[in-house]
All heavy atoms as a GROMACS GRO file, in nm:
protein
  548
    1MET      N    1  -0.182   1.382   0.534
    1MET     CA    2  -0.179   1.241   0.500
    1MET      C    3  -0.049   1.210   0.428
    1MET      O    4  -0.002   1.288   0.348
    1MET     CB    5  -0.298   1.204   0.413
    1MET     CG    6  -0.431   1.207   0.487
    1MET     SD    7  -0.566   1.114   0.410
    1MET     CE    8  -0.592   1.204   0.259
    2ALA      N    9   0.005   1.094   0.458
    2ALA     CA   10   0.131   1.051   0.398
    2ALA      C   11   0.105   0.952   0.286
    2ALA      O   12  -0.003   0.894   0.275
    2ALA     CB   13   0.219   0.987   0.505
    3LEU      N   14   0.208   0.932   0.202
    3LEU     CA   15   0.200   0.833   0.095
    3LEU      C   16   0.264   0.703   0.141
    3LEU      O   17   0.371   0.705   0.202
    3LEU     CB   18   0.272   0.884  -0.030
    3LEU     CG   19   0.206   0.999  -0.104
    3LEU    CD1   20   0.298   1.047  -0.216
    3LEU    CD2   21   0.072   0.958  -0.160
    4PHE      N   22   0.199   0.592   0.109
    4PHE     CA   23   0.248   0.460   0.144
    4PHE      C   24   0.244   0.371   0.021
    4PHE      O   25   0.148   0.376  -0.056
    4PHE     CB   26   0.164   0.397   0.255
    4PHE     CG   27   0.172   0.471   0.386
    4PHE    CD1   28   0.083   0.573   0.414
    4PHE    CD2   29   0.270   0.439   0.478
    4PHE    CE1   30   0.090   0.642   0.535
    4PHE    CE2   31   0.278   0.507   0.598
    4PHE     CZ   32   0.189   0.609   0.626
    5ASN      N   33   0.348   0.289   0.005
    5ASN     CA   34   0.351   0.188  -0.100
    5ASN      C   35   0.303   0.057  -0.040
    5ASN      O   36   0.354   0.014   0.064
    5ASN     CB   37   0.492   0.173  -0.157
    5ASN     CG   38   0.536   0.297  -0.229
    5ASN    OD1   39   0.461   0.357  -0.304
    5ASN    ND2   40   0.659   0.338  -0.206
    6VAL      N   41   0.206  -0.003  -0.105
    6VAL     CA   42   0.147  -0.128  -0.058
    6VAL      C   43   0.169  -0.233  -0.166
    6VAL      O   44   0.131  -0.212  -0.281
    6VAL     CB   45  -0.004  -0.110  -0.031
    6VAL    CG1   46  -0.065  -0.240   0.017
    6VAL    CG2   47  -0.028   0.002   0.069
    7THR      N   48   0.235  -0.343  -0.130
    7THR     CA   49   0.259  -0.451  -0.225
    7THR      C   50   0.210  -0.583  -0.167
    7THR      O   51   0.202  -0.600  -0.045
    7THR     CB   52   0.407  -0.462  -0.263
    7THR    OG1   53   0.484  -0.477  -0.145
    7THR    CG2   54   0.453  -0.339  -0.340
    8LEU      N   55   0.182  -0.674  -0.256
    8LEU     CA   56   0.134  -0.806  -0.218
    8LEU      C   57   0.251  -0.896  -0.183
    8LEU      O   58   0.350  -0.902  -0.256
    8LEU     CB   59   0.055  -0.863  -0.336
    8LEU     CG   60  -0.040  -0.978  -0.312
    8LEU    CD1   61  -0.147  -0.940  -0.209
    8LEU    CD2   62  -0.107  -1.017  -0.443
    9LYS      N   63   0.243  -0.965  -0.070
    9LYS     CA   64   0.349  -1.059  -0.033
    9LYS      C   65   0.347  -1.179  -0.126
    9LYS      O   66   0.242  -1.219  -0.177
    9LYS     CB   67   0.330  -1.106   0.111
    9LYS     CG   68   0.364  -0.999   0.213
    9LYS     CD   69   0.356  -1.054   0.354
    9LYS     CE   70   0.394  -0.947   0.455
    9LYS     NZ   71   0.384  -0.993   0.593
   10THR      N   72   0.464  -1.237  -0.147
   10THR     CA   73   0.479  -1.356  -0.231
   10THR      C   74   0.385  -1.466  -0.183
   10THR      O   75   0.378  -1.493  -0.063
   10THR     CB   76   0.624  -1.405  -0.228
   10THR    OG1   77   0.710  -1.299  -0.271
   10THR    CG2   78   0.644  -1.525  -0.319
   11GLY      N   79   0.316  -1.526  -0.278
   11GLY     CA   80   0.226  -1.636  -0.246
   11GLY      C   81   0.084  -1.596  -0.210
   11GLY      O   82  -0.002  -1.681  -0.194
   12SER      N   83   0.060  -1.465  -0.197
   12SER     CA   84  -0.074  -1.417  -0.165
   12SER      C   85  -0.157  -1.406  -0.292
   12SER      O   86  -0.106  -1.376  -0.399
   12SER     CB   87  -0.068  -1.282  -0.095
   12SER     OG   88  -0.004  -1.294   0.029
   13SER      N   89  -0.285  -1.427  -0.278
   13SER     CA   90  -0.378  -1.422  -0.390
   13SER      C   91  -0.397  -1.278  -0.438
   13SER      O   92  -0.403  -1.185  -0.357
   13SER     CB   93  -0.514  -1.478  -0.345
   13SER     OG   94  -0.615  -1.445  -0.437
   14PRO      N   95  -0.410  -1.258  -0.569
   14PRO     CA   96  -0.439  -1.124  -0.622
   14PRO      C   97  -0.567  -1.064  -0.564
   14PRO      O   98  -0.581  -0.942  -0.557
   14PRO     CB   99  -0.453  -1.147  -0.773
   14PRO     CG  100  -0.373  -1.270  -0.800
   14PRO     CD  101  -0.389  -1.356  -0.676
   15ASP      N  102  -0.658  -1.150  -0.518
   15ASP     CA  103  -0.781  -1.100  -0.455
   15ASP      C  104  -0.750  -1.020  -0.329
   15ASP      O  105  -0.825  -0.929  -0.293
   15ASP     CB  106  -0.874  -1.216  -0.418
   15ASP     CG  107  -0.931  -1.286  -0.540
   15ASP    OD1  108  -0.937  -1.224  -0.649
   15ASP    OD2  109  -0.971  -1.404  -0.528
   16GLU      N  110  -0.640  -1.051  -0.263
   16GLU     CA  111  -0.602  -0.979  -0.141
   16GLU      C  112  -0.566  -0.834  -0.173
   16GLU      O  113  -0.588  -0.745  -0.091
   16GLU     CB  114  -0.486  -1.048  -0.070
   16GLU     CG  115  -0.519  -1.187  -0.019
   16GLU     CD  116  -0.634  -1.190   0.081
   16GLU    OE1  117  -0.654  -1.091   0.154
   16GLU    OE2  118  -0.703  -1.293   0.086
   17LEU      N  119  -0.512  -0.810  -0.292
   17LEU     CA  120  -0.479  -0.673  -0.332
   17LEU      C  121  -0.607  -0.593  -0.357
   17LEU      O  122  -0.616  -0.477  -0.319
   17LEU     CB  123  -0.390  -0.673  -0.456
   17LEU     CG  124  -0.324  -0.540  -0.488
   17LEU    CD1  125  -0.229  -0.496  -0.376
   17LEU    CD2  126  -0.248  -0.551  -0.619
   18VAL      N  127  -0.705  -0.657  -0.417
   18VAL     CA  128  -0.835  -0.592  -0.440
   18VAL      C  129  -0.896  -0.555  -0.305
   18VAL      O  130  -0.945  -0.443  -0.286
   18VAL     CB  131  -0.929  -0.685  -0.520
   18VAL    CG1  132  -1.069  -0.626  -0.529
   18VAL    CG2  133  -0.873  -0.710  -0.659
   19LYS      N  134  -0.892  -0.647  -0.210
   19LYS     CA  135  -0.945  -0.620  -0.076
   19LYS      C  136  -0.869  -0.505  -0.009
   19LYS      O  137  -0.930  -0.422   0.060
   19LYS     CB  138  -0.935  -0.745   0.011
   19LYS     CG  139  -1.027  -0.857  -0.029
   19LYS     CD  140  -1.004  -0.978   0.060
   19LYS     CE  141  -1.075  -1.100   0.010
   19LYS     NZ  142  -1.043  -1.221   0.089
   20ALA      N  143  -0.738  -0.501  -0.028
   20ALA     CA  144  -0.657  -0.394   0.032
   20ALA      C  145  -0.696  -0.258  -0.023
   20ALA      O  146  -0.705  -0.160   0.052
   20ALA     CB  147  -0.509  -0.420   0.008
   21LYS      N  148  -0.719  -0.250  -0.153
   21LYS     CA  149  -0.762  -0.122  -0.213
   21LYS      C  150  -0.896  -0.078  -0.157
   21LYS      O  151  -0.916   0.038  -0.125
   21LYS     CB  152  -0.770  -0.135  -0.364
   21LYS     CG  153  -0.637  -0.145  -0.432
   21LYS     CD  154  -0.657  -0.147  -0.582
   21LYS     CE  155  -0.560  -0.237  -0.650
   21LYS     NZ  156  -0.584  -0.250  -0.792
   22GLU      N  157  -0.988  -0.173  -0.144
   22GLU     CA  158  -1.119  -0.142  -0.088
   22GLU      C  159  -1.107  -0.096   0.057
   22GLU      O  160  -1.172   0.000   0.098
   22GLU     CB  161  -1.211  -0.264  -0.097
   22GLU     CG  162  -1.250  -0.299  -0.239
   22GLU     CD  163  -1.321  -0.433  -0.252
   22GLU    OE1  164  -1.332  -0.508  -0.151
   22GLU    OE2  165  -1.364  -0.464  -0.365
   23LYS      N  166  -1.022  -0.165   0.133
   23LYS     CA  167  -1.001  -0.129   0.273
   23LYS      C  168  -0.940   0.011   0.283
   23LYS      O  169  -0.981   0.091   0.366
   23LYS     CB  170  -0.908  -0.232   0.337
   23LYS     CG  171  -0.905  -0.230   0.487
   23LYS     CD  172  -0.804  -0.329   0.545
   23LYS     CE  173  -0.839  -0.473   0.512
   23LYS     NZ  174  -0.748  -0.569   0.581
   24ALA      N  175  -0.843   0.040   0.198
   24ALA     CA  176  -0.776   0.170   0.201
   24ALA      C  177  -0.873   0.283   0.170
   24ALA      O  178  -0.877   0.384   0.241
   24ALA     CB  179  -0.660   0.172   0.102
   25THR      N  180  -0.952   0.267   0.066
   25THR     CA  181  -1.044   0.376   0.028
   25THR      C  182  -1.158   0.390   0.128
   25THR      O  183  -1.203   0.502   0.154
   25THR     CB  184  -1.098   0.356  -0.115
   25THR    OG1  185  -1.160   0.228  -0.125
   25THR    CG2  186  -0.988   0.367  -0.218
   26SER      N  187  -1.201   0.281   0.189
   26SER     CA  188  -1.310   0.291   0.287
   26SER      C  189  -1.264   0.359   0.416
   26SER      O  190  -1.345   0.411   0.492
   26SER     CB  191  -1.367   0.154   0.319
   26SER     OG  192  -1.279   0.077   0.397
   27GLN      N  193  -1.131   0.361   0.440
   27GLN     CA  194  -1.075   0.424   0.560
   27GLN      C  195  -1.022   0.565   0.532
   27GLN      O  196  -0.948   0.620   0.612
   27GLN     CB  197  -0.962   0.338   0.617
   27GLN     CG  198  -1.008   0.203   0.668
   27GLN     CD  199  -1.094   0.217   0.793
   27GLN    OE1  200  -1.063   0.295   0.884
   27GLN    NE2  201  -1.203   0.143   0.798
   28GLY      N  202  -1.057   0.621   0.416
   28GLY     CA  203  -1.019   0.759   0.386
   28GLY      C  204  -0.898   0.773   0.298
   28GLY      O  205  -0.852   0.885   0.273
   29GLY      N  206  -0.844   0.663   0.247
   29GLY     CA  207  -0.728   0.669   0.160
   29GLY      C  208  -0.765   0.700   0.016
   29GLY      O  209  -0.878   0.680  -0.026
   30VAL      N  210  -0.666   0.751  -0.058
   30VAL     CA  211  -0.684   0.782  -0.199
   30VAL      C  212  -0.572   0.711  -0.276
   30VAL      O  213  -0.454   0.736  -0.251
   30VAL     CB  214  -0.675   0.935  -0.224
   30VAL    CG1  215  -0.688   0.966  -0.373
   30VAL    CG2  216  -0.782   1.009  -0.145
   31ILE      N  217  -0.611   0.622  -0.368
   31ILE     CA  218  -0.513   0.551  -0.450
   31ILE      C  219  -0.452   0.651  -0.547
   31ILE      O  220  -0.524   0.715  -0.625
   31ILE     CB  221  -0.578   0.434  -0.529
   31ILE    CG1  222  -0.654   0.340  -0.436
   31ILE    CG2  223  -0.473   0.362  -0.612
   31ILE    CD1  224  -0.573   0.260  -0.340
   32LYS      N  225  -0.320   0.666  -0.541
   32LYS     CA  226  -0.251   0.764  -0.626
   32LYS      C  227  -0.185   0.700  -0.747
   32LYS      O  228  -0.166   0.766  -0.849
   32LYS     CB  229  -0.144   0.839  -0.544
   32LYS     CG  230  -0.201   0.927  -0.436
   32LYS     CD  231  -0.278   1.040  -0.496
   32LYS     CE  232  -0.318   1.144  -0.395
   32LYS     NZ  233  -0.384   1.259  -0.459
   33HIS      N  234  -0.146   0.573  -0.736
   33HIS     CA  235  -0.077   0.506  -0.845
   33HIS      C  236  -0.091   0.355  -0.828
   33HIS      O  237  -0.086   0.305  -0.717
   33HIS     CB  238   0.072   0.544  -0.843
   33HIS     CG  239   0.153   0.479  -0.949
   33HIS    ND1  240   0.150   0.518  -1.080
   33HIS    CD2  241   0.239   0.374  -0.943
   33HIS    CE1  242   0.231   0.441  -1.151
   33HIS    NE2  243   0.287   0.352  -1.070
   34GLU      N  244  -0.109   0.285  -0.939
   34GLU     CA  245  -0.110   0.139  -0.936
   34GLU      C  246   0.012   0.090  -1.013
   34GLU      O  247   0.040   0.138  -1.122
   34GLU     CB  248  -0.239   0.084  -0.996
   34GLU     CG  249  -0.359   0.117  -0.909
   34GLU     CD  250  -0.482   0.037  -0.944
   34GLU    OE1  251  -0.471  -0.083  -0.972
   34GLU    OE2  252  -0.590   0.097  -0.943
   35PHE      N  253   0.085  -0.003  -0.955
   35PHE     CA  254   0.207  -0.056  -1.017
   35PHE      C  255   0.171  -0.153  -1.128
   35PHE      O  256   0.070  -0.223  -1.121
   35PHE     CB  257   0.294  -0.126  -0.914
   35PHE     CG  258   0.326  -0.042  -0.792
   35PHE    CD1  259   0.326  -0.097  -0.666
   35PHE    CD2  260   0.356   0.093  -0.805
   35PHE    CE1  261   0.356  -0.021  -0.555
   35PHE    CE2  262   0.385   0.170  -0.694
   35PHE     CZ  263   0.385   0.113  -0.568
   36THR      N  264   0.256  -0.158  -1.230
   36THR     CA  265   0.232  -0.250  -1.342
   36THR      C  266   0.333  -0.366  -1.345
   36THR      O  267   0.301  -0.472  -1.398
   36THR     CB  268   0.237  -0.176  -1.477
   36THR    OG1  269   0.362  -0.108  -1.489
   36THR    CG2  270   0.124  -0.075  -1.489
   37LEU      N  271   0.449  -0.349  -1.288
   37LEU     CA  272   0.550  -0.455  -1.291
   37LEU      C  273   0.530  -0.560  -1.182
   37LEU      O  274   0.575  -0.673  -1.196
   37LEU     CB  275   0.691  -0.396  -1.280
   37LEU     CG  276   0.734  -0.309  -1.398
   37LEU    CD1  277   0.872  -0.250  -1.372
   37LEU    CD2  278   0.733  -0.389  -1.526
   38TYR      N  279   0.468  -0.522  -1.073
   38TYR     CA  280   0.438  -0.614  -0.964
   38TYR      C  281   0.311  -0.566  -0.895
   38TYR      O  282   0.274  -0.449  -0.907
   38TYR     CB  283   0.555  -0.626  -0.866
   38TYR     CG  284   0.608  -0.495  -0.814
   38TYR    CD1  285   0.555  -0.438  -0.700
   38TYR    CD2  286   0.709  -0.428  -0.880
   38TYR    CE1  287   0.603  -0.316  -0.653
   38TYR    CE2  288   0.758  -0.307  -0.834
   38TYR     CZ  289   0.704  -0.252  -0.721
   38TYR     OH  290   0.751  -0.132  -0.674
   39PRO      N  291   0.241  -0.657  -0.827
   39PRO     CA  292   0.113  -0.620  -0.768
   39PRO      C  293   0.127  -0.523  -0.651
   39PRO      O  294   0.188  -0.556  -0.549
   39PRO     CB  295   0.053  -0.752  -0.723
   39PRO     CG  296   0.168  -0.845  -0.711
   39PRO     CD  297   0.274  -0.796  -0.805
   40GLY      N  298   0.071  -0.403  -0.667
   40GLY     CA  299   0.076  -0.306  -0.559
   40GLY      C  300   0.023  -0.171  -0.602
   40GLY      O  301  -0.016  -0.151  -0.717
   41PHE      N  302   0.026  -0.078  -0.508
   41PHE     CA  303  -0.024   0.057  -0.534
   41PHE      C  304   0.034   0.154  -0.432
   41PHE      O  305   0.086   0.114  -0.328
   41PHE     CB  306  -0.178   0.060  -0.531
   41PHE     CG  307  -0.240   0.015  -0.400
   41PHE    CD1  308  -0.273   0.107  -0.301
   41PHE    CD2  309  -0.266  -0.119  -0.375
   41PHE    CE1  310  -0.330   0.066  -0.182
   41PHE    CE2  311  -0.323  -0.162  -0.257
   41PHE     CZ  312  -0.356  -0.068  -0.159
   42THR      N  313   0.025   0.282  -0.465
   42THR     CA  314   0.060   0.388  -0.372
   42THR      C  315  -0.069   0.453  -0.326
   42THR      O  316  -0.156   0.484  -0.409
   42THR     CB  317   0.152   0.493  -0.438
   42THR    OG1  318   0.272   0.428  -0.481
   42THR    CG2  319   0.188   0.605  -0.342
   43VAL      N  320  -0.082   0.473  -0.197
   43VAL     CA  321  -0.204   0.531  -0.142
   43VAL      C  322  -0.168   0.648  -0.051
   43VAL      O  323  -0.071   0.644   0.023
   43VAL     CB  324  -0.286   0.424  -0.065
   43VAL    CG1  325  -0.208   0.367   0.051
   43VAL    CG2  326  -0.420   0.478  -0.020
   44GLU      N  327  -0.245   0.755  -0.062
   44GLU     CA  328  -0.236   0.864   0.035
   44GLU      C  329  -0.332   0.826   0.146
   44GLU      O  330  -0.451   0.805   0.122
   44GLU     CB  331  -0.277   0.996  -0.032
   44GLU     CG  332  -0.254   1.117   0.055
   44GLU     CD  333  -0.282   1.246  -0.021
   44GLU    OE1  334  -0.373   1.248  -0.106
   44GLU    OE2  335  -0.211   1.344   0.004
   45PHE      N  336  -0.278   0.813   0.267
   45PHE     CA  337  -0.355   0.751   0.374
   45PHE      C  338  -0.331   0.823   0.506
   45PHE      O  339  -0.219   0.865   0.534
   45PHE     CB  340  -0.310   0.604   0.386
   45PHE     CG  341  -0.411   0.512   0.444
   45PHE    CD1  342  -0.520   0.473   0.371
   45PHE    CD2  343  -0.398   0.462   0.573
   45PHE    CE1  344  -0.614   0.385   0.423
   45PHE    CE2  345  -0.490   0.376   0.627
   45PHE     CZ  346  -0.598   0.337   0.551
   46PRO      N  347  -0.434   0.837   0.589
   46PRO     CA  348  -0.415   0.902   0.719
   46PRO      C  349  -0.314   0.824   0.805
   46PRO      O  350  -0.323   0.702   0.817
   46PRO     CB  351  -0.555   0.895   0.782
   46PRO     CG  352  -0.650   0.874   0.669
   46PRO     CD  353  -0.574   0.798   0.566
   47ASP      N  354  -0.216   0.895   0.860
   47ASP     CA  355  -0.112   0.832   0.942
   47ASP      C  356  -0.169   0.750   1.056
   47ASP      O  357  -0.116   0.644   1.091
   47ASP     CB  358  -0.018   0.938   1.000
   47ASP     CG  359   0.066   1.005   0.894
   47ASP    OD1  360   0.090   0.945   0.788
   47ASP    OD2  361   0.109   1.119   0.919
   48ASP      N  362  -0.277   0.798   1.116
   48ASP     CA  363  -0.332   0.731   1.234
   48ASP      C  364  -0.413   0.605   1.200
   48ASP      O  365  -0.458   0.535   1.288
   48ASP     CB  366  -0.416   0.828   1.317
   48ASP     CG  367  -0.536   0.883   1.243
   48ASP    OD1  368  -0.537   0.881   1.118
   48ASP    OD2  369  -0.630   0.929   1.311
   49LYS      N  370  -0.430   0.576   1.071
   49LYS     CA  371  -0.508   0.458   1.032
   49LYS      C  372  -0.426   0.357   0.953
   49LYS      O  373  -0.478   0.254   0.912
   49LYS     CB  374  -0.629   0.500   0.950
   49LYS     CG  375  -0.726   0.584   1.028
   49LYS     CD  376  -0.858   0.595   0.958
   49LYS     CE  377  -0.950   0.679   1.045
   49LYS     NZ  378  -1.086   0.639   1.035
   50ILE      N  379  -0.297   0.382   0.934
   50ILE     CA  380  -0.216   0.294   0.851
   50ILE      C  381  -0.206   0.152   0.908
   50ILE      O  382  -0.187   0.056   0.834
   50ILE     CB  383  -0.075   0.354   0.825
   50ILE    CG1  384  -0.005   0.278   0.712
   50ILE    CG2  385   0.007   0.357   0.951
   50ILE    CD1  386  -0.077   0.278   0.580
   51ASN      N  387  -0.227   0.138   1.039
   51ASN     CA  388  -0.221   0.003   1.098
   51ASN      C  389  -0.326  -0.090   1.039
   51ASN      O  390  -0.310  -0.211   1.042
   51ASN     CB  391  -0.231   0.009   1.250
   51ASN     CG  392  -0.368   0.057   1.296
   51ASN    OD1  393  -0.432   0.136   1.228
   51ASN    ND2  394  -0.408   0.012   1.413
   52VAL      N  395  -0.432  -0.034   0.980
   52VAL     CA  396  -0.533  -0.116   0.914
   52VAL      C  397  -0.470  -0.197   0.802
   52VAL      O  398  -0.502  -0.315   0.784
   52VAL     CB  399  -0.646  -0.026   0.857
   52VAL    CG1  400  -0.738  -0.103   0.766
   52VAL    CG2  401  -0.723   0.040   0.970
   53LEU      N  402  -0.376  -0.137   0.729
   53LEU     CA  403  -0.307  -0.207   0.621
   53LEU      C  404  -0.184  -0.282   0.672
   53LEU      O  405  -0.154  -0.392   0.627
   53LEU     CB  406  -0.267  -0.109   0.511
   53LEU     CG  407  -0.382  -0.039   0.438
   53LEU    CD1  408  -0.326   0.061   0.337
   53LEU    CD2  409  -0.473  -0.139   0.370
   54GLU      N  410  -0.112  -0.224   0.766
   54GLU     CA  411   0.012  -0.284   0.816
   54GLU      C  412  -0.011  -0.418   0.885
   54GLU      O  413   0.076  -0.504   0.885
   54GLU     CB  414   0.084  -0.189   0.913
   54GLU     CG  415   0.147  -0.071   0.846
   54GLU     CD  416   0.212   0.024   0.943
   54GLU    OE1  417   0.163   0.038   1.057
   54GLU    OE2  418   0.313   0.085   0.906
   55THR      N  419  -0.127  -0.438   0.942
   55THR     CA  420  -0.156  -0.562   1.014
   55THR      C  421  -0.210  -0.672   0.923
   55THR      O  422  -0.233  -0.784   0.969
   55THR     CB  423  -0.255  -0.537   1.129
   55THR    OG1  424  -0.374  -0.478   1.076
   55THR    CG2  425  -0.195  -0.445   1.234
   56ASP      N  426  -0.227  -0.643   0.796
   56ASP     CA  427  -0.276  -0.744   0.701
   56ASP      C  428  -0.161  -0.837   0.665
   56ASP      O  429  -0.057  -0.794   0.614
   56ASP     CB  430  -0.330  -0.675   0.575
   56ASP     CG  431  -0.401  -0.771   0.482
   56ASP    OD1  432  -0.344  -0.878   0.452
   56ASP    OD2  433  -0.513  -0.739   0.438
   57GLN      N  434  -0.178  -0.965   0.688
   57GLN     CA  435  -0.072  -1.063   0.668
   57GLN      C  436  -0.034  -1.083   0.522
   57GLN      O  437   0.070  -1.143   0.492
   57GLN     CB  438  -0.112  -1.198   0.728
   57GLN     CG  439  -0.230  -1.262   0.659
   57GLN     CD  440  -0.271  -1.393   0.723
   57GLN    OE1  441  -0.206  -1.441   0.815
   57GLN    NE2  442  -0.379  -1.450   0.675
   58HIS      N  443  -0.113  -1.032   0.429
   58HIS     CA  444  -0.087  -1.050   0.286
   58HIS      C  445  -0.014  -0.931   0.223
   58HIS      O  446   0.018  -0.935   0.104
   58HIS     CB  447  -0.218  -1.072   0.211
   58HIS     CG  448  -0.294  -1.191   0.260
   58HIS    ND1  449  -0.255  -1.321   0.234
   58HIS    CD2  450  -0.404  -1.201   0.337
   58HIS    CE1  451  -0.339  -1.405   0.291
   58HIS    NE2  452  -0.431  -1.334   0.356
   59LEU      N  453   0.012  -0.826   0.302
   59LEU     CA  454   0.065  -0.702   0.246
   59LEU      C  455   0.198  -0.661   0.306
   59LEU      O  456   0.225  -0.684   0.424
   59LEU     CB  457  -0.035  -0.587   0.269
   59LEU     CG  458  -0.177  -0.607   0.218
   59LEU    CD1  459  -0.262  -0.489   0.261
   59LEU    CD2  460  -0.179  -0.624   0.067
   60ASN      N  461   0.280  -0.596   0.223
   60ASN     CA  462   0.397  -0.522   0.268
   60ASN      C  463   0.359  -0.374   0.256
   60ASN      O  464   0.309  -0.332   0.153
   60ASN     CB  465   0.518  -0.548   0.177
   60ASN     CG  466   0.568  -0.690   0.186
   60ASN    OD1  467   0.592  -0.741   0.294
   60ASN    ND2  468   0.583  -0.754   0.072
   61VAL      N  469   0.384  -0.298   0.361
   61VAL     CA  470   0.349  -0.156   0.362
   61VAL      C  471   0.473  -0.077   0.405
   61VAL      O  472   0.534  -0.107   0.508
   61VAL     CB  473   0.233  -0.127   0.459
   61VAL    CG1  474   0.199   0.021   0.461
   61VAL    CG2  475   0.110  -0.210   0.422
   62GLU      N  476   0.508   0.024   0.325
   62GLU     CA  477   0.620   0.111   0.365
   62GLU      C  478   0.589   0.252   0.319
   62GLU      O  479   0.524   0.274   0.216
   62GLU     CB  480   0.752   0.063   0.307
   62GLU     CG  481   0.758   0.058   0.157
   62GLU     CD  482   0.894   0.006   0.107
   62GLU    OE1  483   0.948  -0.087   0.167
   62GLU    OE2  484   0.939   0.060   0.006
   63GLN      N  485   0.634   0.348   0.399
   63GLN     CA  486   0.609   0.487   0.364
   63GLN      C  487   0.690   0.523   0.241
   63GLN      O  488   0.807   0.485   0.227
   63GLN     CB  489   0.644   0.579   0.480
   63GLN     CG  490   0.596   0.721   0.457
   63GLN     CD  491   0.590   0.802   0.585
   63GLN    OE1  492   0.631   0.757   0.691
   63GLN    NE2  493   0.538   0.922   0.574
   64ASP      N  494   0.628   0.595   0.149
   64ASP     CA  495   0.693   0.638   0.027
   64ASP      C  496   0.797   0.745   0.060
   64ASP      O  497   0.778   0.823   0.153
   64ASP     CB  498   0.588   0.694  -0.070
   64ASP     CG  499   0.640   0.712  -0.211
   64ASP    OD1  500   0.732   0.638  -0.250
   64ASP    OD2  501   0.589   0.800  -0.283
   65GLY      N  502   0.905   0.745  -0.013
   65GLY     CA  503   1.009   0.844   0.011
   65GLY      C  504   1.106   0.853  -0.105
   65GLY      O  505   1.094   0.780  -0.203
   66VAL      N  506   1.201   0.939  -0.092
   66VAL     CA  507   1.301   0.959  -0.194
   66VAL      C  508   1.407   0.849  -0.183
   66VAL      O  509   1.453   0.817  -0.074
   66VAL     CB  510   1.369   1.097  -0.178
   66VAL    CG1  511   1.480   1.115  -0.279
   66VAL    CG2  512   1.264   1.206  -0.193
   67VAL      N  513   1.444   0.792  -0.296
   67VAL     CA  514   1.548   0.690  -0.300
   67VAL      C  515   1.665   0.747  -0.381
   67VAL      O  516   1.646   0.802  -0.488
   67VAL     CB  517   1.496   0.561  -0.370
   67VAL    CG1  518   1.606   0.459  -0.383
   67VAL    CG2  519   1.379   0.505  -0.294
   68THR      N  520   1.786   0.733  -0.326
   68THR     CA  521   1.905   0.781  -0.398
   68THR      C  522   2.002   0.666  -0.418
   68THR      O  523   2.001   0.568  -0.342
   68THR     CB  524   1.975   0.893  -0.319
   68THR    OG1  525   2.015   0.843  -0.192
   68THR    CG2  526   1.883   1.013  -0.298
   69THR      N  527   2.085   0.679  -0.519
   69THR     CA  528   2.185   0.577  -0.546
   69THR      C  529   2.323   0.621  -0.504
   69THR      O  530   2.417   0.544  -0.509
   69THR     CB  531   2.188   0.541  -0.696
   69THR    OG1  532   2.217   0.659  -0.770
   69THR    CG2  533   2.055   0.482  -0.740
   70GLN      N  534   2.336   0.746  -0.462
   70GLN     CA  535   2.464   0.799  -0.416
   70GLN      C  536   2.443   0.877  -0.288
   70GLN      O  537   2.340   0.937  -0.267
   70GLN     CB  538   2.526   0.891  -0.523
   70GLN     CG  539   2.550   0.820  -0.653
   70GLN     CD  540   2.596   0.916  -0.761
   70GLN    OE1  541   2.602   1.036  -0.741
   70GLN    NE2  542   2.629   0.861  -0.876
   71SER      N  543   2.545   0.878  -0.204
   71SER     CA  544   2.530   0.952  -0.078
   71SER      C  545   2.605   1.082  -0.083
   71SER      O  546   2.680   1.113  -0.168
   71SER     CB  547   2.577   0.870   0.039
   71SER     OG  548   2.708   0.820   0.017
   0.00000   0.00000   0.00000
């Protein structure tokens, strides 16, 4: 299972984030971290089921990875 960062799109209700967490855990995901500066979370989620979250119009979903400031 891969890690994915899930954030709420601008203008979406905070209730949509609650629904996303419920959807993620009901599909076999495990919430690993909840963000405090902006609405979102990191979830360990089966690769073959990520479309459940990616197709939600209220969410941004991207695979977690290493970020560098220099090349």
